[in-house]
DOKOL-780323 format. One record per residue (C-alpha): x, y, z. Coordinates in steps of 0.001 Angstrom, whole numbers, m for minus. Each point is the difference from the previous one (the first is absolute). Last residue first. Example, Ala and Ser with C-alpha at 12.3 -4.5 7.8 and 13.67 -1.06 7.14 Angstrom:
numi xx: 13670; yy: m1060; zz: 7140;
numi xx: m1370; yy: m3440; zz: 660;
//
This chain:
numi xx: 74450; yy: m5074; zz: m22625;
numi xx: m3360; yy: 1769; zz: m411;
numi xx: 1603; yy: 3209; zz: m1252;
numi xx: 1630; yy: m1826; zz: m2904;
numi xx: m3218; yy: m1628; zz: m1140;
numi xx: m1901; yy: 3230; zz: 401;
numi xx: 2508; yy: 1847; zz: m2179;
numi xx: 101; yy: m2878; zz: m2486;
numi xx: m3757; yy: 46; zz: m469;
numi xx: m269; yy: 3786; zz: 85;
numi xx: 2531; yy: 391; zz: m2827;
numi xx: m1641; yy: m2808; zz: m1972;
numi xx: m3419; yy: 1602; zz: 291;
numi xx: 1327; yy: 3452; zz: m885;
numi xx: 1606; yy: m1408; zz: m3171;
numi xx: m3212; yy: m1816; zz: m893;
numi xx: m1959; yy: 3235; zz: 476;
numi xx: 2377; yy: 1831; zz: m2326;
numi xx: m411; yy: m2725; zz: m2619;
numi xx: m3798; yy: 121; zz: 233;
numi xx: m373; yy: 3768; zz: m276;
numi xx: m457; yy: 2299; zz: 2983;
numi xx: m3167; yy: 344; zz: 2040;
numi xx: m1398; yy: 3489; zz: 366;
numi xx: 1044; yy: 2253; zz: 2912;
numi xx: m2402; yy: 2837; zz: 787;
numi xx: 1360; yy: 2690; zz: 2304;
numi xx: m99; yy: 1148; zz: 3637;
numi xx: m353; yy: m3496; zz: 1430;
numi xx: m1502; yy: 117; zz: 3468;
numi xx: 1042; yy: m29; zz: 3643;
numi xx: m3033; yy: m643; zz: 2172;
numi xx: m773; yy: 1430; zz: 3429;
numi xx: 857; yy: m137; zz: 3702;
numi xx: 297; yy: 3204; zz: 1978;
numi xx: 745; yy: 1240; zz: 3495;
numi xx: 1122; yy: m3343; zz: 1430;
numi xx: 1034; yy: 703; zz: 3588;
numi xx: 3135; yy: m1581; zz: 1454;
numi xx: 2276; yy: 3026; zz: m561;
numi xx: m1776; yy: 1995; zz: m2669;
numi xx: m766; yy: m2430; zz: m2780;
numi xx: m731; yy: 124; zz: m3716;
numi xx: m775; yy: m3165; zz: m1967;
numi xx: m70; yy: 43; zz: m3801;
numi xx: m1179; yy: m3187; zz: m1676;
numi xx: 819; yy: m1864; zz: m3169;
numi xx: m807; yy: m653; zz: m3619;
numi xx: m3475; yy: 1466; zz: m342;
numi xx: m932; yy: 697; zz: m3605;
numi xx: m613; yy: 3727; zz: m512;
numi xx: 1548; yy: 205; zz: m3458;
numi xx: m468; yy: m3367; zz: m1631;
numi xx: 2475; yy: m2843; zz: 191;
numi xx: 727; yy: m2853; zz: m2379;
numi xx: 2587; yy: m708; zz: 1229;
numi xx: 1595; yy: m1551; zz: 3079;
numi xx: 1244; yy: 1399; zz: 3308;
numi xx: 1897; yy: m2543; zz: 2095;
numi xx: 590; yy: 402; zz: 3718;
numi xx: m3095; yy: 2134; zz: 298;
numi xx: 728; yy: 3228; zz: 1807;
numi xx: m152; yy: 1170; zz: 3606;
numi xx: 984; yy: 3656; zz: 134;
numi xx: 633; yy: 921; zz: 3616;
numi xx: m279; yy: 3540; zz: 1373;
numi xx: 1406; yy: 1357; zz: 3268;
numi xx: m1157; yy: 3243; zz: 1643;
numi xx: 2393; yy: 1462; zz: 2557;
numi xx: 682; yy: 3174; zz: m1983;
numi xx: m3746; yy: 670; zz: m23;
numi xx: 143; yy: 301; zz: 3789;
numi xx: m234; yy: 3767; zz: 581;
numi xx: m3772; yy: 127; zz: 406;
numi xx: m1654; yy: m3313; zz: 764;
numi xx: m1392; yy: m1473; zz: m3217;
numi xx: m2557; yy: 664; zz: m2716;
numi xx: 715; yy: m1779; zz: m3264;
numi xx: m213; yy: 774; zz: m3706;
numi xx: 668; yy: m2749; zz: m2542;
numi xx: m1022; yy: 1207; zz: m3440;
numi xx: m1931; yy: m2596; zz: m1953;
numi xx: 1264; yy: m2389; zz: m2680;
numi xx: 3114; yy: m811; zz: 1999;
numi xx: 3343; yy: m863; zz: m1575;
numi xx: 1716; yy: m2491; zz: m2272;
numi xx: 2182; yy: 640; zz: m3033;
numi xx: 618; yy: m3063; zz: m2164;
numi xx: 3219; yy: m1492; zz: m1334;
numi xx: 1022; yy: m2382; zz: m2784;
numi xx: m2406; yy: 1223; zz: m2645;
numi xx: m1974; yy: m2005; zz: m2573;
numi xx: m951; yy: m2405; zz: 2768;
numi xx: 667; yy: m3638; zz: 899;
numi xx: 1616; yy: 1008; zz: 3312;
numi xx: m54; yy: 3439; zz: 1570;
numi xx: 2720; yy: 1369; zz: 2285;
numi xx: m1053; yy: 2712; zz: 2475;
numi xx: 545; yy: 3760; zz: m85;
numi xx: m1080; yy: 1658; zz: 3241;
numi xx: m1961; yy: 2978; zz: 1322;
numi xx: m1220; yy: 1303; zz: m3337;
numi xx: m2571; yy: 2854; zz: 328;
numi xx: m3532; yy: m1042; zz: m980;
numi xx: m1627; yy: 1502; zz: 3114;
numi xx: 2114; yy: 2143; zz: 2295;
numi xx: 1704; yy: m1479; zz: 3017;
numi xx: 452; yy: 1205; zz: 3576;
numi xx: m2297; yy: 3009; zz: 122;
numi xx: 28; yy: 1135; zz: 3618;
numi xx: m2656; yy: 819; zz: 2575;
numi xx: 1096; yy: 1333; zz: 3374;
numi xx: m1010; yy: m680; zz: 3575;
numi xx: 625; yy: 1341; zz: 3528;
numi xx: m588; yy: 3738; zz: m220;
numi xx: m2433; yy: 36; zz: m2894;
numi xx: m2297; yy: m2580; zz: 1553;
numi xx: 58; yy: 1463; zz: 3493;
numi xx: m846; yy: 3489; zz: m1253;
numi xx: m2919; yy: m1295; zz: m2085;
numi xx: m1503; yy: m2042; zz: 2827;
numi xx: 323; yy: 2742; zz: 2594;
numi xx: m1454; yy: 2550; zz: m2430;
numi xx: m3054; yy: m2194; zz: m461;
numi xx: m469; yy: m174; zz: 3788;
numi xx: 150; yy: 3789; zz: 348;
numi xx: m2335; yy: 754; zz: m2891;
numi xx: m2556; yy: m2609; zz: 1072;
numi xx: 253; yy: 1194; zz: 3599;
numi xx: m491; yy: 3689; zz: m784;
numi xx: m3149; yy: m815; zz: m1960;
numi xx: m1283; yy: m1969; zz: 2950;
numi xx: m345; yy: m3428; zz: 1654;
numi xx: 1642; yy: m2278; zz: m2567;
numi xx: m1963; yy: m2732; zz: m1768;
numi xx: 2042; yy: m587; zz: m3105;
numi xx: 3600; yy: 905; zz: m766;
numi xx: 1573; yy: m716; zz: m3383;
numi xx: 3527; yy: 907; zz: m1079;
numi xx: 1427; yy: m215; zz: m3527;
numi xx: 3722; yy: 511; zz: m482;
numi xx: 1940; yy: 1174; zz: m3056;
numi xx: 3792; yy: m366; zz: m226;
numi xx: 2353; yy: 1443; zz: m2605;
numi xx: 853; yy: 3275; zz: 1781;
numi xx: m2883; yy: 521; zz: 2402;
numi xx: m3571; yy: m782; zz: m983;
numi xx: m3076; yy: 202; zz: 2206;
numi xx: m3396; yy: m1650; zz: 26;
numi xx: m2932; yy: 301; zz: 2348;
numi xx: m3191; yy: m1931; zz: 677;
numi xx: m1830; yy: 1542; zz: 2934;
numi xx: m2794; yy: m1035; zz: 2324;
numi xx: m1895; yy: 1621; zz: 2890;
numi xx: m2643; yy: m2272; zz: 1512;
numi xx: m1738; yy: m2497; zz: m2247;
numi xx: m3400; yy: m161; zz: 1729;
numi xx: m175; yy: 3665; zz: 958;
numi xx: 1068; yy: 906; zz: m3512;
numi xx: 3305; yy: 1331; zz: m1241;
numi xx: 2249; yy: m339; zz: m3011;
numi xx: 3182; yy: 1599; zz: m1260;
numi xx: 1705; yy: m493; zz: m3348;
numi xx: 3381; yy: m126; zz: m1778;
numi xx: 2305; yy: 1680; zz: m594;
numi xx: 3242; yy: 1811; zz: m909;
numi xx: 2012; yy: m342; zz: 3220;
numi xx: 3715; yy: 862; zz: m303;
numi xx: m631; yy: 3549; zz: 1194;
numi xx: m1267; yy: m1234; zz: 3370;
numi xx: m2319; yy: 2127; zz: 2164;
numi xx: m1926; yy: 1893; zz: m2657;
numi xx: m955; yy: m3029; zz: m2117;
numi xx: m338; yy: m1965; zz: 3259;
numi xx: m3137; yy: 2028; zz: 614;
numi xx: m2002; yy: m2212; zz: m2335;
numi xx: m3327; yy: 1841; zz: 110;
numi xx: 763; yy: 1895; zz: m3216;
numi xx: m1208; yy: 3558; zz: 375;
numi xx: m3414; yy: 1270; zz: m1028;
numi xx: m778; yy: 3136; zz: m1970;
numi xx: m3650; yy: 872; zz: m576;
numi xx: m697; yy: 2352; zz: m2895;
numi xx: m2034; yy: m2750; zz: m1730;
numi xx: 3179; yy: m2063; zz: m90;
numi xx: 3407; yy: 697; zz: 1509;
numi xx: 2649; yy: m2645; zz: 462;
numi xx: 2775; yy: m299; zz: 2567;
numi xx: 3244; yy: m1761; zz: 843;
numi xx: 637; yy: m1866; zz: m3221;
numi xx: 2036; yy: m3155; zz: 678;
numi xx: m2920; yy: m2348; zz: m695;
numi xx: m345; yy: 1534; zz: m3469;
numi xx: 3331; yy: m1577; zz: m982;
numi xx: m1622; yy: m3439; zz: 369;
numi xx: m2249; yy: 647; zz: m2986;
numi xx: 2988; yy: 858; zz: m2173;
numi xx: 2031; yy: m2893; zz: 1410;
numi xx: m2608; yy: m2576; zz: m1059;
numi xx: 1468; yy: m3508; zz: m81;
numi xx: 2786; yy: 110; zz: 2582;
numi xx: m1468; yy: 2383; zz: 2574;
numi xx: m3494; yy: m1463; zz: m356;
numi xx: 1318; yy: m3566; zz: 171;
numi xx: 1984; yy: 657; zz: 3174;
numi xx: m3029; yy: 1704; zz: 1519;
numi xx: m2194; yy: m2995; zz: m736;
numi xx: 2517; yy: m2445; zz: 1439;
numi xx: 372; yy: 2174; zz: 3120;
numi xx: m3783; yy: 164; zz: 358;
numi xx: m161; yy: m3782; zz: m277;
numi xx: 2566; yy: m414; zz: 2770;
numi xx: m1768; yy: 2491; zz: 2293;
numi xx: m3209; yy: m1948; zz: m457;
numi xx: m3346; yy: 606; zz: m1704;
numi xx: m3647; yy: 288; zz: 928;
numi xx: m3528; yy: 773; zz: m1165;
numi xx: m2266; yy: m2949; zz: 834;
numi xx: m2520; yy: 2097; zz: 1874;
numi xx: 356; yy: 3643; zz: m923;
numi xx: 1703; yy: 2955; zz: 1678;
numi xx: 892; yy: 2799; zz: m2456;
numi xx: 3139; yy: m973; zz: m1893;
numi xx: m885; yy: 2156; zz: m2981;
numi xx: m246; yy: m2192; zz: m3104;
numi xx: m2380; yy: m2581; zz: 1472;
numi xx: m335; yy: m3648; zz: 1008;
numi xx: 3638; yy: m1028; zz: m205;
numi xx: 1490; yy: m3327; zz: 1022;
numi xx: 3623; yy: m572; zz: 912;
numi xx: 2143; yy: m2698; zz: 1597;
numi xx: 1147; yy: m1638; zz: m3227;
numi xx: 1446; yy: 3127; zz: m1595;
numi xx: 1991; yy: m1775; zz: m2702;
numi xx: m5; yy: 2922; zz: m2428;
numi xx: m2413; yy: m1710; zz: m2387;
numi xx: m2313; yy: m808; zz: 2909;
numi xx: m56; yy: 3636; zz: 1110;
numi xx: m719; yy: 1102; zz: m3572;
numi xx: m3061; yy: m2231; zz: m58;
numi xx: m1100; yy: 1338; zz: 3379;
numi xx: 267; yy: 3603; zz: m1179;
numi xx: m1976; yy: m839; zz: m3147;
numi xx: m2706; yy: m1503; zz: 2199;
numi xx: 20; yy: 3195; zz: 2063;
numi xx: m568; yy: 1926; zz: m3247;
numi xx: m3148; yy: m2047; zz: m646;
numi xx: m1279; yy: 937; zz: 3450;
numi xx: 874; yy: 3674; zz: m489;
numi xx: m2090; yy: 96; zz: m3149;
numi xx: 502; yy: 505; zz: m3733;
numi xx: 3559; yy: m1372; zz: 56;
numi xx: 2290; yy: 2901; zz: m887;
numi xx: m2325; yy: 2976; zz: 527;
numi xx: m1647; yy: m1505; zz: 3049;
numi xx: 3364; yy: m693; zz: 1635;
numi xx: 1261; yy: 3497; zz: m875;
numi xx: m3027; yy: 1584; zz: 1692;
numi xx: 129; yy: m2329; zz: 3005;
numi xx: 3637; yy: 853; zz: 676;
numi xx: m597; yy: 3741; zz: m511;
numi xx: m2763; yy: m26; zz: 2622;
numi xx: 2238; yy: m1916; zz: 2409;
numi xx: 2634; yy: 2690; zz: m413;
numi xx: 3390; yy: m890; zz: 1440;
numi xx: 1157; yy: 3577; zz: m688;
numi xx: 3309; yy: m895; zz: m1663;
numi xx: m718; yy: m3380; zz: m1604;
numi xx: m3748; yy: 61; zz: m575;
numi xx: m333; yy: 3710; zz: m793;
numi xx: 3091; yy: m214; zz: m2188;
numi xx: m1620; yy: m2893; zz: m1856;
numi xx: m3225; yy: 1982; zz: m322;
numi xx: 1869; yy: 2973; zz: m1436;
numi xx: 1603; yy: m2133; zz: m2717;
numi xx: m3314; yy: m1746; zz: m713;
numi xx: m1447; yy: 3388; zz: m835;
numi xx: m3038; yy: 1189; zz: 1930;
numi xx: m3456; yy: 617; zz: m1435;
numi xx: m2739; yy: 1357; zz: 2225;
numi xx: m3294; yy: m1765; zz: 693;
numi xx: 570; yy: m381; zz: 3751;
numi xx: 2870; yy: 2138; zz: 1285;
numi xx: 3576; yy: m996; zz: 787;
numi xx: 1182; yy: 807; zz: 3512;
numi xx: 3190; yy: m2134; zz: 9;
numi xx: m1368; yy: m1735; zz: 3057;
numi xx: 934; yy: m1971; zz: 3091;
numi xx: m2971; yy: m1843; zz: 1445;
numi xx: m3426; yy: m476; zz: m1520;
numi xx: m871; yy: m711; zz: m3641;
numi xx: m2842; yy: 2373; zz: m947;
numi xx: 1675; yy: 1448; zz: m3091;
numi xx: 989; yy: m3445; zz: m1274;
numi xx: m3536; yy: m1315; zz: 406;
numi xx: m1552; yy: 3072; zz: m1605;
numi xx: 2211; yy: m562; zz: m3017;
numi xx: 2938; yy: 2158; zz: m1096;
numi xx: 413; yy: 26; zz: m3786;
numi xx: 3556; yy: m920; zz: m927;
numi xx: 1780; yy: 1967; zz: m2699;
numi xx: 2799; yy: m2105; zz: m1468;
numi xx: 3181; yy: 2056; zz: m374;
numi xx: 2076; yy: m2413; zz: 2070;
numi xx: m1065; yy: m2705; zz: m2425;
numi xx: m1470; yy: m3393; zz: 810;
numi xx: m326; yy: m3118; zz: m2155;
numi xx: 3426; yy: 604; zz: m1538;
numi xx: 1530; yy: m3086; zz: 1631;
numi xx: 2520; yy: 2076; zz: 1971;
numi xx: m2775; yy: 2255; zz: 1277;
numi xx: m2094; yy: m2997; zz: 1030;
numi xx: 2905; yy: m1497; zz: 1913;
numi xx: 611; yy: 3364; zz: 1678;
numi xx: m3664; yy: 144; zz: 1049;
numi xx: 316; yy: m3482; zz: 1490;
numi xx: 3090; yy: 1138; zz: 1930;
numi xx: m1740; yy: 3177; zz: 1207;
numi xx: m2815; yy: m2024; zz: 1538;
numi xx: 2569; yy: m2485; zz: 1323;
numi xx: 1798; yy: 2744; zz: 1910;
numi xx: m3469; yy: 1264; zz: 943;
numi xx: m489; yy: m2968; zz: 2299;
numi xx: 2557; yy: 1586; zz: 2329;
numi xx: m3056; yy: 2131; zz: 745;
numi xx: m1253; yy: m2405; zz: 2693;
numi xx: 2084; yy: m3201; zz: m48;
numi xx: m2153; yy: m2347; zz: 2109;
numi xx: 2291; yy: m2861; zz: 1060;
numi xx: 1128; yy: m3335; zz: m1437;
numi xx: 3011; yy: m1283; zz: 1971;
numi xx: 2975; yy: m748; zz: m2240;
numi xx: 2265; yy: 2698; zz: 1475;
numi xx: m726; yy: m1068; zz: 3574;
numi xx: 3389; yy: 1477; zz: 913;
numi xx: 2713; yy: 810; zz: m2479;
numi xx: 3490; yy: 1433; zz: m360;
numi xx: 2576; yy: m351; zz: m2807;
numi xx: m1981; yy: m2104; zz: m2467;
numi xx: 1918; yy: m227; zz: m3278;
numi xx: m2414; yy: 811; zz: m2818;
numi xx: 3092; yy: 418; zz: m2230;
numi xx: m733; yy: 3325; zz: m1687;
numi xx: m2349; yy: 1649; zz: 2491;
numi xx: 1993; yy: m1000; zz: 3067;
numi xx: m2493; yy: m944; zz: 2662;
numi xx: m1293; yy: 1402; zz: 3296;
numi xx: m3181; yy: m1377; zz: 1536;
numi xx: m2521; yy: 852; zz: 2679;
numi xx: m3129; yy: m1317; zz: 1656;
numi xx: m1923; yy: 1038; zz: 3099;
numi xx: 2287; yy: 3006; zz: 429;
numi xx: 2261; yy: 1410; zz: 2717;
numi xx: 3349; yy: m999; zz: m1513;
numi xx: 2842; yy: m1033; zz: 2309;
numi xx: 3356; yy: 679; zz: m1656;
numi xx: 1697; yy: m2824; zz: m1878;
numi xx: 2473; yy: m2095; zz: 1981;
numi xx: 3579; yy: 1145; zz: m558;
numi xx: 1929; yy: m1146; zz: m3073;
numi xx: 3453; yy: m1531; zz: 316;
numi xx: 1188; yy: m1429; zz: m3290;
numi xx: 2898; yy: m2478; zz: 220;
numi xx: 3472; yy: 1569; zz: 240;
numi xx: 821; yy: m1610; zz: 3348;
numi xx: m715; yy: m3349; zz: m1588;
numi xx: 3084; yy: 469; zz: m2200;
numi xx: m797; yy: m1687; zz: m3264;
numi xx: 1775; yy: m2988; zz: m1499;
numi xx: m1816; yy: m1307; zz: m3035;
numi xx: 18; yy: m3747; zz: m382;
numi xx: m1588; yy: m1428; zz: m3102;
numi xx: m1631; yy: m3385; zz: 405;
numi xx: m679; yy: m1883; zz: m3185;
numi xx: m3251; yy: 984; zz: m1593;
numi xx: m1840; yy: m2581; zz: m2053;
numi xx: m586; yy: 1130; zz: m3571;
numi xx: 3598; yy: m514; zz: m996;
numi xx: 2987; yy: 2301; zz: m39;
numi xx: 90; yy: 2812; zz: 2579;
numi xx: 1009; yy: 3430; zz: m1209;
numi xx: 561; yy: 2374; zz: 2914;
numi xx: m647; yy: 3677; zz: m590;
numi xx: 1119; yy: 2376; zz: 2773;
numi xx: m2119; yy: 3056; zz: m620;
numi xx: 782; yy: 3440; zz: m1355;
numi xx: m3092; yy: 2095; zz: 673;
numi xx: m1749; yy: 2128; zz: m2593;
numi xx: m1591; yy: 3085; zz: 1463;
numi xx: m3383; yy: 1019; zz: m1275;
numi xx: m1406; yy: 3201; zz: m1409;
numi xx: m3629; yy: 770; zz: m845;
numi xx: m1560; yy: m2945; zz: 1862;
//
């Protein structure tokens, strides 16, 4: 996210590792009211927040299905990995093979034996959905399309895409070539986060090569100004598919529809998902990483107090307009003792909205605390001894 809103939360410090009950009085009439999601005419669909992976709408999102040209999202992702590693350059001149030239389906119209820059091939893949360009870049990177498919599968495993297997770089029908809406959302999230320069190409509306101009097949780019990607796909087996992403204010959504009946349907159903998500949900930065949330006493250390916080930013997706109703509890150890290293877990942060737990994660030490000298430790020991003795009476 480019800009985030910080929310003032009610912080309740609870001593001890076991939580005593904390009563928060909330008017039930103020609880979130969200209508049922709209009906989506697709075999499988999913809407998530790109930053939190919060699932807002889904149906059959873990069902492996043929992805058609949605495959090319991974083709471009592997190319982006190779660019980042220095094993591929946008200025590389790729010789077009007979196999690439003859690849059926959507085409960039590259010619056998000619040389095409990797930059142009990537635009041909992303904007024109060129199967010929996909095979050409695959052969250039891995030596063969089959070897490139193995690279695609390795990247899928690294990204946690457990419902995916690729057989080619194009998405043309092949036995054992499948993925799920969930895996495509994970892939798209990673592409947007890890390779923004490559992702920016998905927003381009047209590309001309060999004196042939073709427009981007993602018609949502014209229909919704907040949409900046991602990719269409269509085969008879897969139906009409679309992975789309849009950003409004500080919130980015990723929508996936697979198996719709027409180009109009995939655009319409994707727009339903995106509009519903932005209308009824918001994503808010609650706590930044390494920012002190509380000063706690430290025993047997060179300092008397320690700052605690979270080691990763806490960003949550919640019903729109209800961030003021969020309640946070910091549950800390009753007695914090040195030595401590930065990052040591000394408690837990629990964030709730009404009765729903939105987040549960560690509170950590934000600094190192070495042990104090012997005499100082003895003084702390005696202080604790008499304090505990008095409190037990």
